[in-house]
C-alpha positions in Angstrom: 0.0 0.0 0.0 1.4 3.4 -1.0 2.0 5.8 1.9 -0.3 8.8 1.7 1.3 12.2 2.0 -0.1 15.1 4.2 0.9 18.4 2.7 0.3 21.9 4.2 0.1 24.8 1.8 1.4 28.3 2.3 -0.4 30.8 0.1 1.9 33.8 0.3 1.0 37.4 -0.6 3.2 40.4 0.2 5.5 38.3 2.3 2.7 36.9 4.5 0.7 33.6 4.6 -2.9 34.4 3.7 -6.1 32.3 3.3 -9.6 32.9 1.8 -12.7 31.1 0.8 -13.3 30.1 -2.9 -10.1 32.1 -3.7 -11.8 35.2 -2.3 -11.6 37.3 0.9 -8.0 36.7 1.8 -7.0 37.3 5.4 -3.6 37.4 7.1 -2.4 34.2 8.8 1.3 34.2 9.8 4.9 34.6 8.9 5.8 32.0 6.2 9.2 31.0 7.6 7.8 30.4 11.1 4.9 28.5 9.8 7.0 26.4 7.5 9.4 25.5 10.3 6.4 24.5 12.5 5.1 22.1 9.8 8.5 20.6 9.2 8.8 19.8 13.0 5.1 18.6 13.2 5.5 15.7 10.7 4.3 17.1 7.5 5.4 15.0 4.6 6.0 17.9 2.2 5.3 21.6 2.0 3.8 23.7 -0.8 4.7 27.4 -1.2 2.6 29.5 -3.6 3.3 33.1 -4.3 -0.4 33.6 -5.2 -0.3 37.0 -6.8 2.9 36.7 -8.9 1.1 35.6 -12.1 -1.7 38.2 -11.7 0.8 41.0 -11.1 3.1 39.9 -13.8 6.2 39.6 -11.6 8.7 37.0 -10.5 8.3 35.0 -7.3 9.6 36.4 -4.0 12.9 34.5 -3.8 14.2 36.1 -0.6 11.3 34.6 1.4 11.5 31.3 -0.4 15.2 30.9 0.4 14.4 31.5 4.1 11.6 29.0 4.0 13.7 26.3 2.3 16.5 26.8 4.8 14.1 26.4 7.7 12.7 23.0 6.8 13.8 19.4 6.3 11.0 18.1 4.1 10.5 18.3 0.3 9.3 21.7 -0.9 7.2 22.5 -4.0 7.1 26.1 -5.2 4.8 27.9 -7.6 3.7 31.3 -8.6 4.9 33.4 -11.6 6.6 30.4 -13.3 6.8 31.3 -17.0 10.0 29.8 -18.3 13.0 27.7 -17.6 14.8 30.6 -16.0 12.1 30.7 -13.3 12.6 27.0 -12.7 16.3 27.6 -12.4 15.8 30.4 -10.0 13.4 28.7 -7.5 15.4 25.4 -7.6 18.5 27.4 -6.7 16.6 28.8 -3.7 16.1 25.3 -2.4 12.9 24.0 -4.0 12.6 20.3 -4.8 9.7 20.6 -7.2 8.3 23.4 -9.3 4.6 24.0 -9.7 3.3 25.4 -13.0 -0.2 26.7 -13.6 -0.9 29.9 -15.6 2.6 29.9 -17.2 2.0 26.4 -18.6 -1.3 27.5 -20.2 0.3 30.5 -21.8 3.4 28.6 -22.9 2.4 25.1 -23.9 6.0 24.1 -24.4 7.1 24.9 -20.8 6.2 21.5 -19.2 8.0 19.5 -21.8 11.1 21.7 -21.8 11.3 21.6 -18.0 10.8 17.9 -17.8 13.5 17.3 -20.3 16.0 19.5 -18.4 15.1 18.7 -14.8 13.2 15.4 -14.9 9.5 14.6 -14.7 9.7 14.3 -10.9 10.5 18.0 -10.7 7.5 19.3 -12.7 4.1 19.6 -10.9 1.1 20.7 -12.9 -1.2 22.7 -10.6 -4.7 23.2 -11.9 -7.4 25.6 -10.5 -10.7 24.0 -11.5 -14.3 25.3 -11.2 -17.5 24.0 -12.6 -19.0 26.1 -15.3 -22.3 25.1 -16.9 -21.7 21.5 -15.9 -18.1 21.3 -17.2 -14.8 21.5 -15.4 -12.9 24.7 -16.5 -9.3 25.7 -15.9 -8.9 29.1 -14.3 -5.8 31.3 -14.2 -4.3 34.1 -12.1 -5.5 32.9 -8.8 -8.9 32.0 -10.0 -9.5 35.3 -11.8 -9.6 34.2 -15.4 -11.7 31.4 -16.9 -9.7 30.0 -19.8 -12.6 27.9 -21.1 -10.2 24.9 -21.3 -11.6 21.6 -20.3 -9.7 20.6 -17.1 -9.6 16.9 -17.8 -8.2 17.4 -21.3 -5.7 19.9 -20.0 -4.4 17.6 -17.3 -4.0 14.8 -19.8 -2.0 17.1 -22.1 0.2 18.2 -19.2 1.0 14.7 -18.1 1.7 13.6 -21.7 4.1 16.5 -22.0 6.0 15.4 -18.9 4.4 16.6 -15.7 5.2 14.1 -13.0 2.5 15.1 -10.5 -0.9 16.9 -10.6 -2.3 19.1 -7.9 -6.0 19.6 -8.3 -7.3 22.7 -6.6 -11.1 22.7 -6.5 -12.3 26.3 -6.5 -15.8 25.1 -5.6 -14.7 23.6 -2.3 -11.7 25.8 -1.5 -11.9 27.1 2.1 -15.5 25.9 2.6 -14.4 23.0 4.8 -17.2 20.8 3.6 -14.9 18.0 2.4 -12.8 17.4 -0.7 -14.3 17.4 -4.2 -14.4 13.7 -4.7 -16.2 13.8 -8.0 -13.6 16.0 -9.6 -10.7 14.2 -8.1 -12.1 10.8 -9.3 -12.3 12.2 -12.8 -8.8 13.5 -12.8 -7.3 10.3 -11.2 -8.9 8.2 -13.9 -7.5 10.5 -16.6 -3.9 10.3 -15.7 -1.4 7.7 -14.3 0.9 10.1 -12.3 0.4 10.9 -8.6 -2.6 13.2 -7.9 -2.8 15.5 -4.9 -6.2 16.6 -3.6 -6.6 20.3 -2.6 -9.6 22.3 -1.5 -12.3 21.6 1.1 -10.7 19.9 4.1 -12.5 20.8 7.3 -11.6 17.9 9.6 -9.5 14.7 9.9 -12.6 12.8 8.9 -12.6 14.6 5.5 -9.1 13.2 4.8 -10.2 9.7 5.9 -13.2 9.9 3.6 -11.0 11.1 0.8 -8.7 8.2 0.9 -11.5 5.7 1.5 -13.3 6.9 -1.6 -10.2 7.3 -3.7 -7.4 5.0 -2.4 -5.4 5.7 -5.6 -4.8 9.3 -4.6 -1.3 10.1 -3.5 -1.8 13.0 -1.1 -4.1 15.4 0.6 -3.2 19.1 0.8 -4.8 21.7 3.1 -4.2 25.1 4.5 -6.6 26.8 6.9 -7.4 23.8 9.1 -3.7 23.5 9.8 -2.9 27.2 9.9 -5.6 27.9 12.5 -4.9 24.8 14.6 -8.3 23.1 13.9 -6.4 19.9 13.1 -2.8 19.1 13.9 -0.8 16.9 11.6 0.1 14.4 14.3 -3.5 14.0 15.3 -4.6 13.7 11.6 -2.1 11.0 11.0 -3.2 9.1 14.1 -6.8 9.2 12.8 -5.8 8.0 9.4 -3.7 5.2 10.8 -6.7 4.1 12.9 -8.8 4.1 9.7 -6.3 1.8 8.0 -4.8 4.5 5.8 -1.0 4.1 5.4 0.8 7.2 6.6 4.2 8.1 7.9 4.0 8.5 11.7 
């Protein structure tokens, strides 16, 4: 049985961790370096760092904060935000990232995933997809959920994996921050469409939601969450104990 990964996510804006609901109403949470260090000590399997306004503002990711975060932790780090070309990959990897997450940049530059996979390896390239239901279909959104591309999400994920993405993070905009459970329907569709690891993001409100996710979709690789960890509603050690008791294989 494959060990499931538990991954906290740091959404960073103007040097601070923030969190909202359905990608809206962002509020201040904490210092990213202190929070990253806390999660590393608490048993998180990996950490995700998103500079959430870099693409929208047309700028490069904040590498000074990223370097401090990478230096403070001892777990794998995935970094995204404003990744438009191989030079951006090079820059964030040099800051200490283990994997690079592409979203808006990959839609705008269809060759980016393949170029990065050939240079750095599939395992380094993570395709992050912000997905929302529109008229009964799954659409890909860009710029932190601001722009509807009209792209069919399942087709886009298939194309990304075929191009060389070694992992897919599915961010459900419909369930983000609502804390009503993961978007199992969407995640099932994505996991059936690709053969690489799929990470669920958006909707976790309790340890029971993670247990329900892995019961419903045992093929999923990981569960990602933000607010329930940031605000102490669920601790990672407690979550892993619950999952272990439910028969889910986790690293204790």
